[in-house]
Every structure is written in structure tokens, then in C-alpha cells.
C-alpha positions, 0 to 999 in steps of 0.5 A: 497470388500476386507476388509482392513485387507486382502489388499496387500501392493500394494493395501494399497499404491494405496489407499493412492496414489489415496486418493482424497485429495492427488490427488487434491493436485497434480492436483493443482501443475500440472494444477491450477498454478494461484490459487497456486500463490495466496496461495504462496503470502499469505504464503510468506507474513505471513512468513514475507519473502515478502514485509516486509520492507513495513509492509505488514506482520504485517497487517495480523499478527496484524490486526487493526480495528477501531484503535484496535487490538482485537477479532473483527479485527481478526474475520473480517480477519477470515471472509475474509480468510474463503471467500478466502478459499471458493472462492478457492474451487469454482474456483477449482471445476469449473475448475477441477470437471469434472476430477473426475466424481465420485463426481457427484454420491455423495450427496452434491458433492461440500461440499465433494469436499471442504472437500477433497480439504482442504490440502492447506487451513488447512496448511495455517491456521495452519501456520498462527496461528503459525506465529500470536502467534509468532509475537504477543508474541515476536514482539508486546509483547501481553499477552497470554490471548489476543493472545488466544482471537485473535486466537479464533476470527480468527478461528471463522471468518473462521468457520462462513463464511465457514459454511454459504457458505456451507449451501447455497450449501447444499440448492442449489446444487443437486447430480445425484439422486436429479436431475434425480431420478437415483438409483444405478445400481444393484451391481450384474451387475456392476464390482467393480471398485477398484478390477478391477483396482487393477488387472491391470498390470500398470507401476508405473510411470503411477500413476503420469501421469493422464491426463483428468480424474484423478483416485480416489480410496478413499475419505473423506466422513466426516472429520474423515471418509474415503470411497471407491470411486464409479465408474461413468462410467456406467452413461452417460457422459451427465448426469454427465455433467448436475450435474456439470453444475447445480453446476457451475451455483449455484457457479457462482450465489454465486460469483456474490452475494459475489461480489455485496455485497462487492461492496455495502459495498465498497460504505460505505468506508467513514464510519470507521465501514465498513473499514475492516483490510488491511490484510482482504482487500488484501484477498478480492482483491485476492478473487475478482480476482479469482471469476471473472476468475472462473465465466468466466471459468464456462461460456466459459470453455476452451475459458476462458484464451483467452477471459480474455487475450482479455478483458485485451487487450481491456481494455488497448486499451480503457484506452487511450480514455478519456471516459474510462481513469481514472485520479486522481485529485488534489482537488480544481483545475479547470479541465474544463477550458483551460488547461495550456501549459506545454512545454519547451518554456512556462516553460522557459518563466515562469522561465526567467521572471526576472521582476517577479523573482525580485518581488518575491525575494523582497517579500521573503526579506519582509517575512524574515524581518518579521521573524527577527522582530518576533525574535527580540521581543523575545530579539534576535538581530541576531537570528539563522535562522533554516531550517528544511528538513525532509525525506519521509518514510510514518507514521514512518517519520511523527511520527519521525518528530513530535517527534523530533520537540517536543523534540527540542521545549522543548530545546528552551522553546517553541520557536522552531516554532518561530525560524524555517523559512522554512520547506522542505522535502517529503512524511510523513515527510512533513505531520508531519511538516505540522501538528506541524505547524498547531497546532502552528498556532491554538495556541496549544502547540506542546507538548504532546502525543495526537499529536503523537497518532494522527499523527501515526494513521492508514491510510493504512486500508481505502486505501487498502479497497478502492483499493480492493473493490471500485476503479474499480467503482469510476466513480459512486462515486463523490463529489463536492468541490466548483464549481467542481466535482471529483471522489472518489478514494483512493486519496480522501480516503487518504485525508479524513482519514488523516483529520479524524486522525488529527481532521480535521485540514487540511480543508484549501486551500493553499492560506489560509496559505499565510498571516500567512506565509507572516507575519512570524506567522508560518514557510514557507513550500515549497512542491516539488513533482516530475513531472513524465513526465520529472523529474522536481520538482513542487514547491508548496507554497502559496508565490510567489517563482519565484526565486526558478525556475529562470534560467536567473539570473544564466546564464552568457552571452549566457550560457543555463540553463535547467529549473529543477523546475516549480512553481505550482501557476504560471503554473496553475494560470488560473486553480484555483491554489490558490484553491488547497486543502492543503491535496491534496498538501501534498498527491502529495508530498507523492504519494507512488508508486502503493499505491497512484495514481499519480495526473494528473494536468490540463495541455496540455499535461497532467502531472502526479505528483509523490512522492517528494522523487524521486528527493529530499527525504529530501528536502535538495536541495530545502533548499540549493537553498533557502539559496543560494538565500538569502545568503546576507540577511542571512549574514547581519541579522542572527548570523548563519544558522542551518539546522535540517535534520530529516531523517528516515534512518541513514546518513551513506550509507549501504555497501552491501556485494557481496557474490557469486551470482546466475545467476539471481542475476548477470543478475539483478545486473547492474539494481538492484545495481543502483535502490537499491542504489538510496537513497544512491546516493541522500545522497552522492550528498547531502553531496557534495553540503552541503560541497560547501555551507559552502562557501556561508556564513560569519556566521556559517553554521551547519547541524544537523542530527536527525536519526531514529534509526533502521536497517535491524534487527530492521526494522520499516516498510515504510508504512502508518501503524505502529504497536504499537511496531514500534511506540515505536521504533520511539519514543525511537529513541530520546534516541539513542547516536547519537541523544543525541549528536545532541540534545546537539549540537542544544542546544549549537548552540542556546545558 
């Protein structure tokens, strides 16, 4: 061959253009768009330009394992990343190896292919390390020493998985010589493929217009060595095909082994040692999807897309059948007895039962009297009635609720819980409120950092791990709860992890809170998740609260009022409503879309329950309905009402700028503007009804806003996972100027 020194500029240019790594890169851009989608998602997440508001980038840039961010957590993420890289190469090799016949003539063909297919993986690793260092240095304020250790852990994990995987292929994959004992043809009788091609008169644009077989002139034979590509045209096509077929079979076996291993590990998901960082779970999920697709492709070749599409259609059709349909359950309910009737007629019967509503109202008066007696013992004849409405918002809201309750409790010399009569709200806020209430019931002080540490512990890692490796096979994992059996899905994992974080404090049924609430030993709590079927509220309380959904008492003459709320215990009286697990009630109120599955209830038709924040994020409408119901008692027996509104977002609505928009932005504008302002519309509607509610009372009525201090530039993610920096931002929010004024106002009102 012509020495490099004697090559013309055109020859040098061709050897660069037809360099195997470059050709593979162009091939991915031209043909393997599905693989590129996964890489684009990873790049977008790591660059903090995708899913940032939900805290997903921090799961990759600051991975947590067993509550710690250290070498182990980064090593596990590195293992997952290494697995994704190998799967990417396997899928690429299976789909595109035949386009490069020369690799069948090389020793260790798959390893050579992987080496040359490394532009995208290496680019990602370099970019990831850069982003990791920047994030941990500037956002997490980690020391340089810890950052170096973390980077080493990530790179070590990558190397370990990739090396072990390649060793498998070294031992199983065979090249053309090992398979057939072939020897290279006599060089005298074979023309030089490179020289032959160089003398052809080709148009420049033909270089970028390759179709089935892609031309290669040079390739990486080792990380630092480049060689000229052999020509494979003198080999029979069937001979080369057998080499690829044998390699594909081994790749498919490898994929099946990996999938089986992940499934086995997933069966131990309740053991915290098997729960990998959430970022690693995302990579595992991506890897599983690619492995299934590539395995199918290796078996059916060109029919793979049609077959996969057909399987998706078939699964969609079968999912309508009870035998194949998957439902998430509210644990404790009886799903085997006759289902409750969910119809407008039955809901009206329940809501318009005036006799029952009056009995529930009288019971509510007794609870209020007990609350007043308890406060009278403390020396207050007419105490202030405190209602707490707390917003949803994942862990940030749970932590913020606990911190604000602690702070206000310190202003009342530890008497806050005694003064609070009712908690309303949604999602994370109600979880934080329920935790503080439970600690008070157990005669524990609600002060101290231990409670704050517990409530802010990670929940997302086990959920993400369950979604990635276990949820498709949940029918094989069940647990019993009393007389009933349920499947173990991510709803079960959520409850288990929540209880684990909070030292098993929520191992109760809702009925177990009935007596302490009735005696006013603890505040009442009304959970109000949304019924997805029609948008009504589902009111969950251990007390009889028919007055909260009664409509006939509001009607005058023949006026008709639609039933907008359904009382859980009355609707599901014959389905063991009182046996509902309290964590399941909290979970139904905190069903964040996609992250958590909607719980299905034993009704006909089946109703699904979603996050309370869809209808009433702060619980203010529930609180005001309760206050309106008992307004006469409040005017007679209290010295005023204080509504503590604990919000994870500022009260002022955001005014969005409207610069010149693109065509796509204009197309989505009407819908994007509506859904983008959903939270703002709730706030504005809420402010309007608060304004009118002042007229209900003869005693002072005050709403005090306690707002989490964050904005677009100083954002705290809406997630079930908080970084250390985010936790500190939440805790420091009590020192904001707005909250200092609010705390001072609370102190003055209580004095």
C-alpha cells in the first residue's frame, strides 16, 4: 500500500471521511434515530435543560444510595451507564453490522465495532463528568476531594461493566477464521481495495449517499492505533452472514441474561441494599427498552418494527380485559365483594340524606366542643380556632410544612397542635402535617432536626427502581393485608419507603384516628383526592362528615345543586372503608401523574383516584366549606379564626412575558397558556372566595400565608427527592422577610 507520506490530499481526505468511527456516527444520524433519542434524553437531562423542575437532573449529577452520596452511589450509576453503553453497541451492531462486511474478517469483531462506535458514548461521559463537577462544586458545595472520589467512582463503574461485558464477547463471539478455518486469499491474486477505490472517478456528494453497505477505509484496531480496512468482497455473502448471525445470537443471549438478572434483583426491591440510585434506574429502563427491541430485531430482522407495533396494539387491546389489566389498589379495601354503585343517582342519595347530614353535623359540634374544652383547660375561655391548609409539592412541601409547624409551635410555647382544629391540603403537605400530628399523638415533641431529617429522606429512588425493573412483572409479587391480597407495585413501594423513613409511624387504619380526633386529642384531617372519572373530590376522614357533601340543605325550593364531593366512608361502607390503610389514603392524595399510579376503587364503574392538587392544591376550598358549615358555633365559642396557609409557591401569580413567538409556540399557545396557568387560576379563585368568607363571621377572620422562598433562578424541585442544597433552601425560608412578617402576625393574633 501507498505509505502515508506519499498520499495525496484527496486520499487523506477520504481516509478521514471513511474512518469507521465517523461513518458509524453518520449512520446513527441517518438511520438509528431510536437509539439517538435515548442519548438525546440523557444529554438533555445532564445539561439540566430537561425535567429540571422535577429534580431529575440532580438524580444523575448527585446520585444517592442508602441515604448517602459517595463513591458507592456513583459507582452504581457508572455500572448502569456502562450497561447502557454496551446495550447501545449491541443494538447498533445487530441493526447495522451487516452494512460493514469487513468487520466479519476481523478478530473479535464486536469488540472492534464497540471501539469504533465510541464517539457518542465518550462524548457523553466527558460531558457528564464536566456537568457533575460543576453541579457538585457550585450547587452542592462539595469539597474537591469528594468530587474527585465521586468521579472516580462513576468512571470505575463504567469500566467494570464494560470490561466484564467485553470479556463475555471475547469468549463467545467468533470471527470468520475461527468459524470456518478460512485463511486470507493470496495477496497477489487480490486487488487492493483502497487503491482500487481511490482511482475511481466519483462525485463528491456520493461520499455522503451510501445506502446498504457503507464504505470504510480506516478503522481503530486499538484505542491508539489505526489500520486500513480489509475488503470482504471475495468472501461469500452467506459466509459473512453466518459470522454476524453467530455474533447476534451471543448478543441476544447476553441481553436475555442481563434482563433476567435485573428482574431477579428487582424482586428484592424492598431491601434497601438492592435499590440503586434513581438515575441508574432511568438508565436501566432505557437499556431494557433497547434490549427488547434489539433482541426482536435480531430474530425477525426487517419485520421487527411491524411486529413491535403489532405487539403494542395487542397489549393495548388485551389491557381492556380484566385478566390482563393492571390496577393499583388502595390497601385495606375489599375488592372481592359486591362493588359500590357510582352513579349520579346514588351520589345524590348519599349527599341529600338530610337526616344523616344532620347527625354528622351534631357529631362535628361535639368534636368542636371537645376541642374548646381542651383549650379551656389551658386557660383560654374563647380560644383562637386554627385551620391549617397546606399545599402539595412533593418532599419540598412535606419538609416546608414540618418546618413551619415547628416554628409556629415554638411561638405558642408548644401549644400549636392543641389549637389546630383541622388540617386540609394535598400531596406532600398533608404527609408532613400527618407526620407532625402523629408525633404529637405519640407524645413526642414536634421540635428537633430528627423529624426534619426523616420527612426529607428520599422516596424517589425505590419508586424509580420499581418502575424500571419490577412493575412489568408485579402480578408475580403479592402481599396479604388481613383477609385480602394485593399486588406489589410502586404504590406499595411508596408506602413502604415512607414508613421506613418515618420509623413506621403510619402503620394504622384510618379508623384508628377516629377516637383521638373525636376527643380533640389531635387535629382532624380531611384528605380530598380527586376522582379522575368526573373531577369530584373524594373526602376521606375517620369522622362522619356528610355535611361536607350535602347539597339539599343548600337548595332553596326546587333549585338543583350538583354533587361536587363524595364522602369516602359512606360510598364504600360495604367495601371495608374503615380498614383503609392510612398510608394508602395519603398516597391517593399525593398521586403525582406518571410517577405514581392512580388507585382504583371497588366501585361500578371503577373510579380512579388522582392527586388532590388537581382540584384544590392547598385544601383551602375544603377548609372554607368546613368553616362555613360551623360558622355559628365559631362566632359563639371562639375569639376568631386563623387560617395558616402553608404554600410551596409564592402567593403572587407569575406574569409571563410574551416575546415574539415561534410558529409552534403560537400553535400550542391556547392550550399551553391554560394548563401553564392552572396553579395561578386556583390561587385567583381561592382569593375571591376568601374575600367573601369574611362576611360569614362576627369574630376576626385572618389568613396568614407562609410561603416557601424560591423562584425560577433559585428553584427547588417538585419531586420525591431533595438534594442537600434544596433541603437547606427549604429550611432557610423561615428567615425570609415575608415569612418573618407572617410569624410576627401569628404571634400578635395569638397574644
